[in-house]
C-alpha positions in Angstrom: -67.8 157.4 -60.4 -65.4 156.4 -63.2 -62.4 154.1 -62.9 -60.0 157.1 -63.2 -61.9 158.9 -60.4 -61.5 155.7 -58.2 -57.8 155.6 -58.9 -57.5 159.2 -58.1 -59.3 158.8 -54.8 -57.1 155.9 -53.7 -54.0 157.8 -54.8 -55.0 160.7 -52.7 -55.9 158.4 -49.8 -52.5 156.7 -49.6 -50.8 160.0 -50.1 -52.5 161.5 -47.1 -54.6 164.0 -49.1 -58.1 163.0 -47.8 -60.0 163.6 -44.6 -58.3 162.3 -41.4 -61.7 161.6 -39.9 -62.6 159.3 -42.9 -59.2 157.6 -42.9 -59.2 156.9 -39.2 -62.8 155.9 -38.6 -63.6 154.2 -41.8 -60.4 152.8 -43.3 -58.8 152.0 -40.0 -61.4 151.4 -37.3 -64.3 150.0 -39.4 -62.3 147.9 -41.9 -60.1 146.6 -39.0 -63.3 145.6 -37.1 -64.6 143.8 -40.2 -61.3 141.9 -40.5 -61.5 140.9 -36.8 -65.1 139.8 -37.2 -64.2 137.6 -40.2 -61.2 136.2 -38.5 -62.8 135.4 -35.1 -66.2 134.3 -36.1 -65.7 132.7 -39.6 -62.2 131.7 -40.3 -61.3 130.3 -36.8 -64.2 127.9 -37.1 -63.1 126.6 -40.5 -61.0 123.5 -41.3 -58.1 125.8 -42.3 -57.5 127.4 -38.9 -54.4 126.2 -37.1 -53.5 123.9 -40.0 -49.9 123.9 -41.0 -50.6 122.1 -44.2 -53.0 124.7 -45.7 -51.0 127.9 -45.1 -54.3 129.7 -45.4 -53.9 131.4 -42.0 -50.4 132.5 -42.9 -51.6 134.1 -46.1 -54.4 135.9 -44.3 -52.0 137.2 -41.7 -49.7 138.4 -44.5 -52.6 140.3 -46.0 -53.6 141.7 -42.6 -50.0 142.8 -41.9 -49.7 144.5 -45.3 -53.0 146.3 -44.6 -51.8 147.3 -41.1 -48.6 148.8 -42.6 -50.5 150.5 -45.4 -53.0 152.1 -43.0 -50.2 153.1 -40.6 -48.4 155.0 -43.4 -51.6 156.5 -44.7 -52.7 157.8 -41.3 -49.3 159.3 -40.6 -49.3 161.1 -44.0 -52.8 162.3 -43.4 -52.2 163.4 -39.8 -49.1 165.3 -40.9 -51.1 167.3 -43.3 -54.1 167.8 -40.9 -54.7 171.4 -40.1 -57.2 170.9 -37.3 -56.9 170.0 -33.6 -53.3 168.8 -33.1 -54.2 166.4 -30.3 -56.5 164.5 -32.6 -53.6 164.2 -35.1 -51.3 162.9 -32.4 -53.8 160.4 -30.9 -54.5 158.9 -34.4 -50.8 158.3 -34.8 -50.5 156.7 -31.4 -53.4 154.4 -31.9 -52.4 153.2 -35.4 -48.9 152.6 -34.1 -50.2 150.4 -31.3 -52.2 148.5 -33.9 -49.2 148.0 -36.1 -47.2 146.7 -33.2 -49.8 144.1 -32.3 -50.2 143.1 -36.0 -46.5 142.6 -36.4 -46.3 140.5 -33.2 -49.2 138.3 -34.3 -47.5 137.9 -37.7 -44.3 136.8 -36.0 -46.2 134.3 -33.9 -47.9 132.8 -37.0 -44.6 132.5 -38.7 -43.2 130.6 -35.8 -46.2 128.3 -35.8 -45.6 127.4 -39.5 -41.8 127.4 -39.7 -40.5 126.8 -36.1 -40.7 123.1 -35.2 -40.4 123.7 -31.4 -43.1 126.4 -31.3 -45.9 124.2 -29.9 -43.5 122.6 -27.4 -42.2 125.9 -26.1 -45.7 127.2 -25.8 -46.7 124.2 -23.8 -43.6 124.6 -21.5 -44.5 128.2 -20.9 -48.0 127.2 -20.0 -46.7 124.7 -17.5 -44.3 127.2 -15.9 -47.3 129.6 -15.3 -49.0 126.8 -13.3 -46.0 125.8 -11.1 -45.8 124.2 -8.7 -47.9 121.2 -9.9 -48.7 118.3 -7.6 -48.1 115.2 -9.7 -49.0 112.6 -7.1 -49.0 112.2 -3.3 -45.2 112.3 -3.1 -44.0 114.4 -6.1 -44.4 118.0 -7.1 -43.1 119.5 -10.3 -41.3 122.7 -9.3 -39.5 123.7 -12.5 -39.5 123.0 -16.2 -37.4 124.5 -19.0 -35.8 123.7 -22.3 -32.3 124.1 -23.5 -31.6 123.1 -27.1 -32.8 119.5 -27.4 -33.0 118.8 -23.7 -36.1 119.3 -21.5 -35.4 119.7 -17.8 -37.9 118.7 -15.2 -37.3 119.3 -11.5 -39.5 117.4 -9.0 -39.6 117.8 -5.2 -40.2 114.5 -3.4 -41.7 114.2 0.1 -41.5 111.1 2.3 -39.6 109.2 -0.4 -36.4 107.5 0.8 -33.9 106.3 -1.9 -30.7 105.9 0.1 -30.3 102.3 -1.0 -28.8 101.9 -4.5 -31.2 99.1 -5.4 -34.1 101.4 -4.6 -32.7 104.1 -6.8 -32.3 101.7 -9.7 -35.8 100.4 -9.2 -37.2 104.0 -9.1 -35.2 105.0 -12.2 -36.6 102.0 -14.1 -40.1 102.8 -13.1 -39.8 106.4 -14.2 -38.1 105.5 -17.6 -40.7 102.8 -18.3 -43.5 105.4 -17.6 -41.8 107.9 -19.9 -41.3 105.4 -22.6 -45.0 104.3 -22.5 -46.4 107.8 -22.8 -47.3 108.8 -26.4 -46.3 112.5 -25.9 -42.9 111.5 -24.6 -42.5 109.0 -27.3 -42.9 111.7 -29.9 -40.3 113.8 -28.2 -37.8 111.0 -27.8 -38.1 110.0 -31.5 -37.3 113.6 -32.4 -34.0 113.1 -30.5 -35.1 115.1 -27.4 -33.6 114.2 -24.0 -35.8 114.2 -20.9 -33.8 115.2 -17.8 -35.7 114.5 -14.7 -34.1 115.8 -11.5 -35.6 114.8 -8.2 -34.8 116.8 -5.0 -35.8 116.6 -1.4 -37.7 119.2 0.6 -34.4 121.0 1.1 -33.9 121.0 -2.7 -30.9 118.7 -2.4 -30.6 116.3 -5.3 -31.8 112.7 -4.7 -31.5 111.3 -8.1 -31.1 112.5 -11.7 -32.7 110.4 -14.4 -31.8 111.1 -18.1 -33.9 109.5 -20.7 -33.3 109.4 -24.4 -34.7 107.1 -27.1 -31.9 104.6 -26.5 -33.1 104.2 -22.9 -36.5 103.0 -24.2 -34.8 100.3 -26.4 -35.7 99.2 -29.9 -39.3 98.8 -28.9 -39.9 102.6 -28.9 -41.5 102.3 -32.4 -43.5 99.2 -31.5 -45.0 101.1 -28.5 -46.1 103.8 -30.9 -47.8 101.2 -33.1 -49.5 99.6 -30.1 -50.7 103.0 -28.9 -52.2 103.7 -32.3 -54.0 100.4 -32.3 -55.4 100.9 -28.8 -56.5 104.5 -29.7 -58.4 103.2 -32.7 -60.1 100.6 -30.4 -61.0 103.4 -28.0 -58.9 101.9 -25.2 -56.7 105.0 -24.6 
């Protein structure tokens, strides 16, 4: 087959002038299957997967999305010219439309992963929300978590905890803030100017104490704590 014949075939293909059966089962189903096999079994095990610095995953998804759009238009053109069983023409359009919908959604998610700083954080919060309520310890249960702008709100329900005395409240607040400031994950959030709003309620969901923590609450030692954590991590102690 000559180069001109190849060009002629692909011109007829994208213009919907070839067999709907071939376009659907080979160019759509089979090629899409090969792409999925490559992506799931080869690429996801590579060093490039989920790596913001490489942009390889983004480039691959751009190619996949372009292909999804191209095959969508090709099948629609081919199905519109199809002279056979009309239900087959209709079903091919429906299936390729669903495929395009999922491809576009995946492409949007990948873009968020690369270009939206809060993507991982919001995904983690969504994961926590699906597991609520979460028993934190004998006396505290996390019953709600959400994010608004640069503030993350946590709501805990306390049982058999009595903080009527102001001194006890202050001691409890200090313990919570010291714990938050010592946690590497919270340190990362605080240094990115996030505010951690911890609201504690009783069994009737009436507020007991509200503790707001920002990087100022952790003092100037916030960066020293990070260095210490890195040293301990290298030594295998955390």
